[in-house]
N, C-alpha and C positions, 0 to 999 in steps of 0.2 A: 261365214264365220260370224259369231255374235261378238259385238264390241260394246256391250252395255256396261257402263261404269256408273258408280255412285260417287259423288264428290260431296264431302262433308266439310262444312265451314264452322270451326269452333273458335269462339271469341275468348281470349284470355282476360279474365277479370283482374282487378288490382290485387286480389288476394291469391292470384295464380291459378285459380280453378278455371278449367276449360268448359264452356257452355256451348252446346250445339245451337247455332244461330240459323243456318241455312243447310239444306240438302238439295242437290239436283241430280237427276239421272240424265246421262248423255250416251248416245251411240256414237262412238268416236274411236278410231284406231291410232290416233296421234301419238300415244305413249309408246307405240311400237315401230314407228317409222325410222327411228334411229335407236341404237343400242346404248345402254349405259344409264347410270343414275343421274348424271348431270343433265342429260337430255330430258329425262322424265321430270326432274325438278323444274327445269326451265319451262317445259310445256305446261305443267301444272300451274305455275305462276301466271303464264299468259292466259290460260283458261279462267283462272280465278279473277284476274283483273277485269276481264270481259264480263263475267257473271256479276261480280260485286258492283261494277259500274251500273249495270242494268237494274240490279236489285235495290239500289240505293242504300247499300251497306254502310253502317256508321264507321267512322275511323276507329282504329285500334289495332291490337296485336291478334293475329289469327293463326291457327294451325289448320292447314288444309290437307285432308287425306283423300286419296283416290283409291277406290275399291273396285275390284272386278270379282263378282261373286263374293266369296269369303277371303279372297287374297288381297292384301294391301299392296297396291302398286307403288305408292310412295306417300310421304307426308312432308310438307314444307311449312315453314313459318314465315309470315310476312308482317310488316307494318303497313297497314292499309291506310292511305291518305287519299281520299277521292279528289280528283281534279275539280276545280271550280269553274265549270263552264262548259 
């Protein structure tokens, strides 16, 4: 079974406009190991923290959307504040 997902990281500008800052593709079935929206949101946030730390993403407000083909798995909003160190 194919578990290819696209994760889009949109930064919210001060005027409220969302700008696509990063995109990654992952082969991962983690969104399906438990059922429910709460699990998908928590898993997305954990994946986003990992990626954003590695990518050196600037602090700010982000909308993170996970897609499988043309189906949106979930979207979450986070305040990203990278750790110092």
